[in-house]
N, C-alpha and C positions, 0 to 999 in steps of 0.2 A: 586433256579430256575429252570427250566426244559430246558436248553437251546437246545438240542436234540429232545424234543417233538414239535409239531405243536405249542401249545397253550402257550409256556412260556413266563412269565412276569417277570422281574425283581423286586425282595422283594426290597421294599421301603429302608430298612435299608442298604441294601447293595449299592443300587443306590446311597445314601444319602453319603456314605463314598469315592466313587469313585472322583478322580479329574475331573476338567470341561470337558477334552478334552475326556475322557471315556463315560461322560454323554453325551457329543455331537453326541458319536459314535451310543450309544444307540437310540438316537433322529433321525440320519440320516438311521439307518438301518430300524426303524419303517417306517418313511416316504418311503423309497423306497420299503417297503413290503406293505404298503397301497397303493402305485401304481401298484403294482402287482396285489393284491389281498384282497378284502376287510377286511379278518380276518389278524390280523397284522403280525403274525411270519410265516404264511405257506408260504410265498413268498421266504424264505430264503433257499440256497440250503445247501447241507452239509457242501459243502468246507467252504463257506460263516459263518456257524455256527461255526466251527473250528477257525476261524480265528477270529471272534468275541468273542470267549471264552478265546483264547489266548490273544487277547488284554484287556479284563478284568481282568483276572488273573494278567497280569502284570501291573495292576493299582491298585493292592490292597498292602495296606502296608506290609511290612515285608519280602517281595519276592524279594527284590534287594538289594543289599549291598548300605550303605549311601555314600559310596565314589564314586560310578559312577552313578549318576543320570540319569533316561532313557530319552531317547530322546522322545518327545511326537511324535507320528505320528497324520497326519491329514486326516481322511478319509472323504472325501465329497458324499453326493448321487448323482445320476444321475439327478434327478429331480432339476431345477433349483431353486425351490421355496425352497425345501428342502435345497439346497445347501447353498442359501443366509441365511436361519434361522440359520444355524450351524454358516456360516462366522460372522453374526450379533454379536455373543456372543463372538467373540475374541476381545482383546484389539488391540488399534493400534502397538503395539510392536507384538505381535503375529501374527498380519495380515502380517505386513511387512516381518515376517520371515517364512510366510506359501510359500511350493512349488507353483510356477507360473502356472496357469492353467487359463482357461478362465473365470470360476468363481471367481476366486481371482481377477483376472483383473478388472471385475465388481467392486467388493467390493474395490478395491483399486481407483478407477475412483470415487466412489460414497461417500467413507467415507469421514466425515470432521478432518480436524487437520492434514492433510500429507502435504509433500511439494510438489511443482509444480512440481519438478523431478519425482515423482512418479505418477503423474497424466499423464506426458509424457509416461514413463514406461507403465503405462496401456492403453493408448489409441494405441500405436505401438504394443504392446502384442494382444490386441482385434483384431487389424488390420490385424496382421498376423495369427492370429486363424481362423478368419472369411473370410479371403481372400478380405479384403477393404482396406480404406484407414484412418491413423488417423484423419483427418478430418471428414471422413464419420462418424468415432466411435464417436468422438467429439460432432458431431450434435445429434447424437442420444442418447449418454447420456445426453444431455441438455434436449432433449424430454423426456426421462425416469424419470429425477429428478425434472422437473417442474411440475409434476403431484401432488408432493408433497412439493411445492416449501415453504412452513412455515418452514419445518424442514430442508430443503436443501438448504437455500437461501445462504448461505456462501459459499459453494460448487459450486453452479450454476455462484455467481459472479467470483471465480476462474476459471470457465471454460470458463466465458465471455471473460476473458483477454486472454486468449489462443485463441478463437476464433477471436479475433480482431488483433493477430498476424500474422493472414493469410493475403497474397496479395489479392486484389480484382480478379486477374485472377484467383486465387485458389477458392475462395469463391462463383465466378460466377459459377461455375461448380456444385454448390449445392444449387442453386437460387431456385429449385422446394422443396428441404426440407425446405430451410428456409423461404421460403412464408407458407409451411404449417405450421411451427412453429409460425410464425407472427399470422396468422389468424385463427390457431383451438388450440392452446395451452389453457390449462384449467385454468392456472394461469397469471394473468399480468405479472409477471417477466418474464416467458416464453415467451410470446408475443412482448415485448418489445425487449429481446434477438433477437428473429427473425427478428425484424424491422432493428434493429443496423446491423444485418450480411446482409440483403438486402440491404441496404444504404451503406454500407462498399463495398459490391460486385460490386454495379454499381458506385462506387465511386461520388454518385450524389442522391440528395433524390427525385429527380422528378417523378420516377416509383413507388416508394412506398407510395409517396404522392397522386398521381392519385390513386393508388391501395385502401388507406383508406379513400380518401376524401370525401366519400358519406354516410359514416358511423361514426358518432361522436365518438362512442366507440372505434373504431378501429383507429382513428385519434388521439385521446387522448392515445392510447397505443404506436403509431408511435413517437409522441411529447416526450413522457417519455422516448423513447430510446435515446433521443440525449445525455444525459450524458456517455450514454454507448459508444460512438463512441470515439475511441483513436484519430482520426485525428482532429486538430484542425481548419484545413481549411473546413472540412466538417460541424464542428458545427455552424463555422461563416454564413455559405452558408445557413443556417435555418433561420437568423435573418429577411430578408424581410417577410418571411411567419409566424414567431411568434409573432412579434410585433404588428400587426394589432390584435391578437387574444387577446390582452390583454383588449381590451375595451368588455363592457358587452352584445355586439352584440352577440359573439360568444355563442356556447352551453356551458353548465356550465362545463361540463367534460372537454371539450377542453380548455376553459379558463383557469380553474385552473391547468391545465396539462402546458401551455403556461407559467404562472406566477411562477410555479416551477421550468422550465428547463431554462428560459430565461438569466438567470444571468452565465449558462455554456456555454452562447454564446460570445466569446472573441471581439464583436463586439458595440460601441457606448455605453460601461458601464456607464458612468455619467449620460446619458440620462435615460438607463435603472433604474439607482437607483431613479432618481426623479420620474419615473414612479410608481414604487412599492412603494416608500414614500407615495407617494398621495394615493395608495390604503389601506395603514396601517392605514393613518390619516381619511381616509372615513369609518374605518371599514370593508372595502369589500376584502374578503378573506384573512382576515388577518395572518391568520398562514401560509399559504403557500406564502404570501409576505414577511415576517417576515424571514421565513428560506430561501427566496431566496436572498433576500437583503444582508444576512452574506455571502454568495457566491462569493458576487463581490468584486474583490480586494480592498484594504483601498486606492488605489491612486485615485479611480475612484468615490470615496463617495463626492456627493454635500454638501460642509460645510453650505452653506445657508439652506439646509434642515434639518440641526441637530437640532436645538432647537426645532422647531414645531413637529417633529417627536418624538422626546425624551416626550415633553408633551403628546403626544396621548400614547405613550407606559407606560408610569409611572402611567395614568389616567387607563389605562386596567389593569395592574399588581396590582394596589391598589383593583380593582373590583374584582380580584380572589380570591375564598376562599382559606385560609390558608392550606388544605388538599391538594389542585389541584396543589401547586406550584412549586411541583417537576415534574409535567408533562413536558413531552420532549417541547410541544409547548411554553409552559411558561417558561421553563427554556431556550429557544432560545430568546425570548422577554427579558428575564433578561440580557442576554448575549449581545444582540444588543443595549439595552439601555447603558449598561457598556462601551460599545466599541464606541458610539458615544459621550457619555461623556468627552471621553479624546479628542475631536475635539473642546470643548469650552474653554475657558478661566478657570485659575485654580480656582477662587474663585466660580464659577458655577460649573465646574467639581467635587469640592469637595463635594459641597452640595448636587449633584444630586447622588454622591457615595453614601454618607450618606444615603441619601432616599433609594437607592435600596437595601442596605445592612441590611436596618430595616425591608424591608418587604420582602427579598429575601433569597435564602441558598447560600452558596459559590461553585459554579458550574464555571466552565470555559470550553470553547471550545476554542481549538488550533487546528487551521489548517495549513498545510503545503501549501508553495507558489509554484506553478509550476514551475519548473524549474528553481527556484533560490536558492535552497538546505536551505531553511530559514522556521522558524517557523513564523506565522503571528503576535504574540505577544512575547515581549521581556521581560516584565515585570507582573508578577501575585503577588498580595497581598493578603495575607490571615491571620488570628487572631491565635496567638498561642495555640495550644491544641485542634483546633476546627474542626470539619468534613470538609473534603476537597472533589470535586469530579471534575477531570479532564477528558475532553474527546479530545482524538486526531483524528482528522479528516485527512486521507490523499489523498490530492488533487492533488500530484505531480505523475509524472511517475514512479519516482524510490522508493524502499523500506524505510520507517523511522519507529523509536519507538521514545520513549519517556522514559527516565531514570532521576527521581530524585536523586541528589548526595548530599552530604554535601559542605558545603562553601569551594570554591577554589579547589575542587578536580575533577573537569571536566577534565582537561588535562589529570591527573593520570587515570582516569576512560577511557576516552576516548583512549589514548593509549594502555591500558592494553587490552580494547576491540577490538582493531586490530589484537591480537595474539589469539584469541577465535574462530576459525572457526567451532566448534560444540556446540550444544543448553546445554542449562543448565537441570536441573531436570524438570523446569516447561515448556520447550521448547523453550525458549527464547534463539535466537542466538545474539551474540555480547554483551551480559551482565555479566559483570565478578562478579564473587563470591567475594565480599568484603563487610565489615561492613560502607563502603562510599557510597554503593547503597542503598538506600532507598525503593524505589519503581521503578518498569519498567513494560513498556507493553512489548508486544511481536512485531516483526517486522512485520507491516502491509503493504500490495500492495496498489496500487492506489485503491480508492473507498472505501476502509476499514475505519473502526474507530475501536478504543479500549478505553477503559474506566480504570481509577484508581479512587479507592475510599480509603480514608487513613485517620487519624488524623493528623493534622499538628502537627510537633515538639513543645515540649514546649520550646524549648530554643531558643530565637530570631536568626535572623542571616540572611544574603544573600544566601539562598541556591540555587542550581542551577537545570535546566532541561535540556538535552542535548541528541541529536540524536546520537548513539553511531555506527552505520554504519560505517565501515572503510573512514576515510576520512571528514565525516560529522563533527565532534565535534567541531573543532575550528571554524565553522561558525554558524551550527546549533544549537543555544543554548539559554538559557534566565534565567532570575532571578525569583526565588521563595522566594517574600520577606517573612519572618515570624516575625510576629511584635506583640506588646501586644495589640497595639492601631491602627486601620488602617485608621481611620479618621486623626489621628494626624501625623501618617506616610506620608499621602499623601500632607498633607497641607506642609509639613517640605520640600517638593520636588518641585521643579519647574516643570510644566506639561511639558513632551516631546512631541514636535511637531512630528506629524506621518513622516515619512522619504518620501522624495521628491523622485519620481521615473520617468525617462526619458528613453525610449525606444531608447539609443543610436544608431545612424546609422552612417557610416564611412564619410557620406558626410557632417554630424556635425562638423567634425575637419577638414575638408579638408584646410581651410585657416591656421588654427594655426599648423598643421602638415609641413606647409612649413619653419615655423619659427625655430631658433635654440632652445634648450630646456634647454640652459644654465640661469642659475637665478630661476629656480622651487624648489619648495620645496622637496627635496630627504627625509628629516626625514619623511616628509606626505607621501612621496611614498612609504618607508619602513613600515610605520603601515600599510598604507592599503594592502601592499603587504601580510601582515601575516593576517591582519583582514579577509582578502577574502578566506583565507586558501589556498592561492598560495603556501605558504612556506611549506604546506604539502605535495604536491605534484610536487614541482619544485625547482631544484637546482638554487642557484642565488648568485654567488660568493662563499662565505663559508657558507651561511644560506639555509636552506631547505632541503629535500630528493629527490633524482631523480627517482621518479617514472613516472611521465611525462617529456617531453625534459627538459635538462639543458639550462636554458635562461640565462647565464653568457655572450654569445657573439650572441643572438639572433637577433641582429640588425645588428652586420656584416654578419651572415650568409643570411640575407634579404639583404645583399649589402647597408645597409642604409636606405632602405626603411620603413619609421615609420608606414605609411600607412598600408603594409604588416602586420607588428606586430600587429597593433591594429585591423584590418580586422580578424588576426586569435582569438583575444579574443571575439571579437563581434558574431563572427560567426565560434565557436569552431569544428563544422563539416564540414564546407566548404571544407579543406584541412587537412588530416591528414596522417603522413607520415606513411610507413609501419611499422616500430619499435613500433608504440604506437597506431597500430589500436586494438581496443578491439575484443576478439575472444570468441565465446560461444562454450563449450565442453559437448557432451554428451559421457560419459563413458561407458564400458560394464557391469558394477555393478549397474548402475542405477543412480550414481553420475552423477551431473551438477555442472560445473563451469564455469567462465569467467574471461579474464584478458587480459594481453598483452604478447605476446611470446617473453621472454628474449634470447632464445637460442634453437637449437636444437642439440644434440650431439648423436650420434649412435641412440641409440633405445629410447632415451628420449627426452621431449620436455618439457621446464622450461617455466613456467606460473606465472607470477605475477599477483595475485590476489587483491591486495591492496597496499598502501601506506606504507609499511612496509617490512623488510626483512624477517620477520618473515612468510610472505604470500608468498613466492615462493614456488611455488608448483612444484616437477618434475612429469611428468605423461610418465608412459608406452606408446609409440606408439602403441601396441597392444592393451592396454585397451582403446583407443579412438574409439568409436563407428560412431561419427560425432562431425565434426569441421566447423564452421561458422565463416565468419568474419563481424562482426557488422559496420553497416553504420554512426553511431551516435559515436561523441565523448565522453568520459568519463567527461570531463570538462562541467559544468552546462551551459545553456545559461543565458544571463540576469544578468552575474556577475556584470556589472559595472552600472546597473541600478540605483543603490540606491548612487551614486556619483555625485559630479558636475563635468563640463568640467574641472576646474583646479586641480580637484584630480584625474581625469583620465590623464591628462597631466604630473602631478606628478608621478604617478605610472609609465607612459611611461618613463619619465626622469631617476628614479631611475632603471627601468630595462635597461636602456641604459647605466647608470653607471658599470653596473656587479655587483652590490650590493655594490660595495666601495661610499656608501653616502658620509663619510668624506671625501674621498679624492677629490671628484669631487665638491665638496661644497668649498673646496680650491682651485678650479680651475686647478687641477693636472690632 
């Protein structure tokens, strides 16, 4: 090739032997030249040609000793389009290692499969480079990505989560940009993100509703934004507006949107279940109604509607051609029918289950229960050696995964996972490398879903599925029963009644707490203390781990006030001692973590990031870029919702005993 001439074109054979970065260098230089002059290489000055020649020669094999690998430089063109072209060809690892610049920050913000902390770093880097704010860059990034939402939807949803973390006072300063996003975005997802931002900025739906009410398409977009709202109270405030739209009088697009999202509104859920069931039975907007029904908490299902709804679903499923039975809408119908069957007496439930397995496929949808650190299913039964698909949908505010392990190994894997802060080769965090781990999803955030497709083990047994996020494994687990004959297995087991859930309030125990706690079942209290995973984070007598407050003398510290103790369990974020407040840290190297501060000594801060000694991390104060105190407790709400009143009182009595169940049982 004639590098120092005006018309140099690289010989194809030489080009093909170059490493990728050298090829990118050619592309970048070519793009810059084209920007300067129509003839490709005339725009390169003498110095640039010398640099290019040296770079290419250094890339040719045999010119460097094998013992000293050459560091790959990254030359980016000045043209944004050309720079994006070069960066798009880097792997995620190469992109993360690239020297930071405005173009690199844009790529980090838009690239899929990167951590949240990388997005935050990119937003801050862009804000500094452009003299703006991270929020302004976040909204701009969403506006850029929504133009190709089909390929960037996962990243857009991650950025929506970041948008929802801003306070209304911050979002209100960008109301004009959010309104433009809501009304002018090319993609439905972009418009919905804009409306969610507007509603959050106003802390009310009224202004946005007035903005969209005259146009059915815009109103449908606004309604579809409801699940993107992080504030449950805001979602609840929409019920009076959504419920009337379920009727046929509403425009079709608006009605379909209302059916799809009303189950995201935590108000009058049993009534909503009956309304949606009626739509399914009538064959009216069946797919949307079925999907919405599955998002209603099981405790709010109207049992009297189970049989007629099942008859309707089975009739529908039998009429679906075999080749369509793996479509998402059909799988939703199979799953709803299977879940409804569990509400019936054993003889009816078994017969329906057999019918469903005869016409369907082994696909299971598992959802996380919001703020309860639980899966919505505790048992899945599959046939040995047959294909299985599990879809995990995270509807909680915390990250979760689903890991399938060999029988009786959930504790071993759970404890091992707590010591693994770094991701594995597949990018999964808290997933141990062990032959006892059979399959695992990645850790997914709120609103995301993950899928596992595999062949069930040939060997029968009670395998387990568990969330391996630190502290979750004791409470968040279920059984994957692998059997030869599913019908016989189910027939041999008594049907488990769905758990009764009660939104307990302190007033419910007002009379009981005045009475002495003697005579309670302390063995039951001890079992509940372990079952709820309290023992994972609290010390009580000789049991447990002191991640949270030591509960051994909790009643004495509250001066004998049982109501105060119970109140802290029912409302864990109401009062948090300074020592147990959760803090988030952003570090100068781009890392991010959260946890409780154990101590500060000299130039170091010691942060407890999870319930294990292995998760105590020392941080140099000089490395801390930002530190914030979180207002919510690490303890989940609704912890006692599945307990009876007697069980709650047994738990309190066991806590009052200081973990000495045997001694107190004998009156000591």
